[in-house]
C-alpha positions in Angstrom: -3.8 0.3 -22.9 -7.1 0.2 -21.1 -7.5 2.3 -18.0 -8.4 0.8 -14.8 -9.8 2.3 -11.3 -8.4 1.8 -7.8 -11.6 0.0 -7.0 -10.8 -2.7 -9.6 -7.7 -3.6 -7.6 -9.2 -3.8 -4.0 -8.1 -6.6 -1.7 -9.8 -7.0 1.9 -8.4 -9.6 4.2 -10.1 -10.2 7.6 -8.3 -12.3 10.3 -8.2 -12.8 14.2 -4.8 -12.3 16.1 -3.9 -15.6 17.8 -1.6 -16.0 20.6 1.6 -17.3 18.5 1.3 -13.7 16.5 1.8 -11.6 19.7 4.6 -10.0 21.6 5.0 -10.2 25.4 2.4 -7.4 25.6 -0.2 -9.6 23.8 -0.4 -7.2 20.7 0.0 -8.3 17.4 3.9 -8.5 16.3 4.7 -5.6 13.8 6.6 -8.0 11.7 3.4 -10.3 11.5 1.4 -7.0 10.3 3.8 -6.2 7.8 3.6 -9.7 6.3 -0.4 -9.5 6.2 0.0 -6.0 4.5 2.4 -7.2 2.1 0.2 -10.2 1.2 -2.8 -8.0 0.8 -1.1 -5.2 -1.1 0.5 -7.8 -3.5 -3.0 -9.3 -4.4 -4.3 -5.7 -5.1 -1.3 -5.1 -7.2 -1.6 -8.2 -9.1 -5.2 -7.6 -9.8 -4.2 -4.4 -11.4 -1.4 -5.6 -13.4 -2.7 -8.9 -14.5 1.1 -10.1 -13.9 3.4 -11.5 -11.4 4.6 -8.6 -8.7 7.2 -8.2 -6.7 7.6 -6.0 -3.5 9.9 -2.9 -4.5 9.9 -0.9 -1.3 7.9 -0.3 1.7 7.6 3.3 1.6 5.7 4.3 4.6 4.3 2.3 7.8 2.5 4.1 10.7 1.9 1.9 13.7 -0.6 4.2 15.2 -2.5 1.7 17.7 -1.7 -1.6 18.9 -3.7 -4.5 17.9 -4.4 -6.6 20.8 -4.8 -10.6 21.2 -8.2 -11.7 19.8 -8.9 -8.7 17.7 -10.5 -8.7 14.2 -8.2 -7.3 11.8 -9.2 -6.1 8.2 -6.7 -5.0 5.9 -7.9 -3.3 2.9 -5.5 -2.5 -0.1 -5.7 -1.1 -3.3 -3.4 0.4 -6.1 -3.1 4.3 -5.7 -1.0 5.1 -8.5 0.9 3.4 -11.4 4.2 4.2 -13.3 5.8 2.6 -16.1 6.1 -0.9 -14.4 5.6 0.2 -10.7 2.5 0.5 -8.7 1.9 2.3 -5.4 -0.2 0.2 -3.2 -2.2 2.1 -0.1 -2.9 -0.2 2.9 -5.4 0.9 5.7 -5.7 -1.6 8.5 -8.8 -1.6 10.7 -9.4 -3.2 13.8 -13.2 -4.2 15.0 -14.6 -3.6 18.5 -15.4 -7.0 19.9 -18.9 -5.7 21.2 -20.0 -3.2 18.9 -18.5 -4.4 15.8 -17.4 -0.9 15.0 -14.2 -0.5 13.0 -11.2 1.8 14.0 -8.5 2.6 11.8 -5.3 1.3 13.4 -2.5 1.6 10.8 -1.6 2.4 7.2 1.2 1.8 4.9 2.3 2.3 1.4 4.1 -0.3 -0.5 5.6 -0.2 -4.0 5.5 -3.2 -6.3 6.9 -3.8 -9.9 5.0 -5.9 -12.4 7.3 -8.7 -14.0 7.1 -11.4 -16.6 7.9 -15.2 -16.0 11.7 -14.1 -16.4 11.3 -11.4 -13.7 11.7 -8.6 -16.4 9.7 -5.6 -15.7 6.3 -5.3 -17.8 4.5 -2.2 -18.4 1.3 -1.8 -16.3 -2.1 -0.1 -17.1 -2.7 3.4 -16.2 -5.0 4.1 -13.3 -7.8 6.6 -12.8 -9.0 7.6 -9.4 -12.3 8.3 -8.8 -13.1 9.2 -5.2 -11.7 12.2 -3.4 -9.5 10.0 -1.3 -8.1 8.2 -4.4 -7.6 11.5 -6.0 -5.5 12.9 -3.1 -3.5 9.6 -2.8 -2.8 9.6 -6.6 -1.4 13.2 -6.4 0.7 12.3 -3.2 2.0 9.3 -4.9 4.0 11.3 -7.6 5.6 13.4 -4.8 6.5 10.6 -2.9 8.1 8.9 -5.9 10.0 12.1 -6.7 11.2 12.4 -3.1 12.5 8.8 -3.3 14.3 9.3 -6.5 16.0 12.4 -5.3 17.2 10.8 -2.0 18.4 7.8 -4.0 20.5 10.1 -6.2 18.5 9.2 -9.4 16.6 12.5 -9.8 18.1 16.0 -9.8 16.2 18.0 -7.2 15.6 20.8 -9.8 13.5 18.3 -11.8 11.1 17.1 -8.9 8.5 19.7 -10.1 5.7 18.0 -7.8 7.9 18.4 -4.7 9.2 21.9 -5.5 5.4 23.0 -6.0 4.9 22.2 -2.4 7.6 24.8 -1.4 6.8 27.6 -3.8 
């Protein structure tokens, strides 16, 4: 199977926050942001897999900054690591200053997708090879996150979580 790189899966979506998408404080609803991130991440995962993908989990979401009405929001998603049929996708959310155009990171998230065939059965995905330092860091951390998730779900013995154990030894 041919190796791909995270850059091959990049999805960048830019949109504006409209009044019907805001809460009583005139900030973007968290659920609206989650939906936007899910769409961008699913496009990135599909680009990598070349198959239908389904959201398996939302592993992490950080709402670090509110996103005010009228903000220009850019969501950048790309696959950070692949496993047998699943892919971890890292999402960065940026807001653009209305006057200067300067972008500030507002939020981030990590979603997991599974590639499936037309019948909904999982299919194998291509391996990924990170290139930049941040891609390498996210790639390494993805295995620890997966092991932690499996241990917490009772699907992996903690003694077998070698990458997690390495953090504490």
